[in-house]
N, C-alpha and C positions, 0 to 999 in steps of 0.2 A: 944162582937162583935156586936151585935145591935148598941153600940154607935160609933163603927169603920165605922160600915157603915156610919151612918150618917155624921162621919167626912169624907170621902171618897165624900160624896154625896157633900154635903158644898164646901169642896174644888173644885170640877168640878163645881158647880154651878159660884162659882165667877171666876174660871180661866177655857178656854177650846179653843181650841183643845191641848192637853199637851200626852205626854208620862207617862205609868207607874211609869218607875221612878220617873219622876217630882212629882205625887199623891205623892208617898211613902216620897218624901222629905217634901212637903207640911204636910205631917201626922206628920214628924218628931218633925217639928219646932212647932205642936202645942199639941204635948208630947202624942197624941195617939199611936204611938210606938215608939219601941225602936232602935236604927240605927245598924242596923244587918241584915246581906243578910236572914235570917230567917224570920224575921219583913219584907222584900221587898219580898218575896215569898207570906207572908202572904196577903199581899195588891193586888197583883198580882193575887191571889185566886177570892178574893171578887171583884175583878173588873168583872172576867168573871160572876160570880154570879152574881152581879148586876146588870148588861146588861142583862143579861139572864131576869131578874127580870122584866126589862124595867124600874128600876129605874136611871138607867144611859145610854142616847143613846149612841150606838157604836161608832157614829161620835165624840163625845168630847176622844176617846182614840186615838190616831195616831200610823201608825207603818209604817216608812222610810224603815225597814229592807225588805219587797215583794215588788219584783217588777214586774208587767203586762203589756205585750206588746201586741198588734193587731194592725192591719192594719187599719185604718181610712176608712171606706166604705159608699156607701150611696143608695138610693133606685133609683134616680134617679139625676140629670145635675140640676132639679128645686132645688130639696131638699138640695144639696149642695150649694147651690147659698143662700137659706133659710138660713142656719143654719151658713152659711160664713156672712153674711149678721149683722145675731143675735150676732156672739161673737167676729166680728170683732175690731180689738186692731192697730192704728197706734203706729209702735216702739215712744216708748216717747223719747228715749236715742239719736235718729237718729238727732233732733234737740237743745241737749244739749250739754255744750261745754266739758263734759269729760264722762268716761265708769264707772259702777260699778258691783262690782263684790265677793258674800258673798261666804263662803266655813264655812262647817259645819262640826266640827271631828267625830261626829256620827249623825247616820240615825233620830235617834228620835227626836232631834231636828231640823233638817234639815223638820220634819212635822209642829212642831212648828208653826217656823220661816216663812213657807211658804207663809200663810196669806202675811205677809205682803213684802216679794219678788216679789210677783206673782202678788200684786197689783202697785206696781211700776217697775213690770219690768224687775225686776234685775235677773242677770242669779246667781241660785243657786245649789252646789254642794258638794258634802259627800265624806270626803277625808280617814276616818278611818285610824286615825291615823297615820302613816309615809304613803306619798305616792309615787306612781311608777313613774319611771322616764317618761313615756310615759303621763302619766297626766299634771308631770311639763312640758315637752318638749310642751304639747297642749296648758299650759294655756301661757307659753312664746310665742308661736307663736301667739294667740290672744292679748296680747299685745302689741308684735310686729307692727302687723295689725293697732291696734289702735293708736298707736304712730304716725305712717306713714298717717292717717287719721286726723296727728294733735289734737292728744283728748288724756289726762294723763288716766288712769285706778286706780282708786284707791279698794284695794283688804283686804275685813275684815275678819276676820273668828273668830269663836267661837269652843272654845274648854276647855278639865280641864285644872284646876289649879295641875299639878302632874309633875315629872320628863319627862315624855312619852312626854305627854301634849304638855308642854314648850317645849321640845326639839324636838318635829317632828315640830313645826313652826315653827322653826329656821333654821331645816334641809331645811325644804320647801325653805324659803324665801333664803337663800345662794343660792339653785338647779334655783332658778327664776332667779336671778340675772346670775348666770352661764350662763345659757340658753338666756336669753333678756338681754346683757349690753347695748345694746342701748335705750331700752325702755324704756319711762316715766310714772313710777307706784308708789304708796307708798302702803306700807302694813302696816296693823296695828290692834290689838289686840280686837276687842269689850269686849271678855267674855272668860273665868273668868279673871278678875284681882285683883291683892290684894286689890286695893281700895273698890272694889266690894264685897269683904269678908268682910271685914270691916263696911262699909257702909252698906252694906244689910244682915249683919248677919247672913249669909251662913253657914251652919251644916257642919264640915269638917269632916275628914277622917286622919288616922295616914298616914305620908307618908312610902310607903315602901322602907325599906333602902338599900334591898337587889336589888332593880333595879339598874341596872349599871349607868342610870343617873343622881343617886337620889345626885350625888357629887355636891355640890355648890348650892342646892337647901337648900331652908332654909322653914320653917313652915311646918304645914297639909298642905293636899291636901283640894282639892276642884273638886266636878263635878260641871260640865254645867248645867246637869238636875237641881241643886242645886237651880238656879236661876227661881221664878215664874213665867212663859208664859208671861202674862202680862208683867211684867218688860221686859224680854227679845225681847219681841215682839217690845216695847218702844226703847230700846235700837238700834233695826237694822232701826227703819223707823228711828229714828235721824240722824244714819248715813248715809242713802242713801237719805233725803229728803234736808239736807244741802247742796246738790251738783246740787237739780234743779234750775233750773232756772224759776222765775212762768210765764215771760211774753213767754218765749219758751214754755212753756207748752200751755198756753192757745192756742199758734197759733196750737201746736198738737191737742190740741182736736176740734179746727173748723177743722181744714182739715179732720181729722179721721172722722169728723160727715159728712161733704161731700161724703168722699166717700163712707159709709157707705151707707147715701143714694141711691150711685148710684147701689151698690149692691142690697139694695131691689128690685130699678128699674129693674134691670136685672132678680131678681128672680121674680117680677109679669110679668116678659116680655113686659116692657114697652119699652126696649130699641130691635130692631130686629137686 
């Protein structure tokens, strides 16, 4: 058990934040545990203990399944201005020729890649397998609005390589084209791809042939959690940054700096 704990700490020291399942796959790859659900539960229990002992910071493990909502409130108008000035960011994509959206099939993966999407101000949505008609229709309206503003939208997805995961992504794209027939957009799967399974040596699991969607699906299945968090973030960042015009980005930063100075001046009472 001590050796397993050391492996968990080592894995997380190298790559964080990440999900419990991702830690499990890292441990499987290192031969520390077998690829079974019981071993996954063991990793989950050890992570609880290791965080309680202080060996693993709580922030190193992400949980995208719990949502907390509450109103944003301030002690005063001055406090609101100070905080606004501190965190103000001008929308990067206003000055870019395209728009980018990232979809994650799983809540846990959204927590892993959020530091990247947040840095580049890209919308990140969790689909949880097959999406609702409402979600697809809302997305289609966004794509149509972007087209009317003269912008093409690139929709990227992260999901499991298994019959349901692959078919859910197909279904989503079909509905999107149905609801937004005149919109300019492209869809692409960032992970998991058959090439990544081979290139990264990802751990596989037998495909459930009882799944009604397994007909025509070849090979074993792979969860997106099996991709190392650092690699997953690199994949997402590369997909986003290829669309950013560096000159326009510098212009956005310059305007943002000027506008932040204005907000700070207002917070200090410099403008009446």
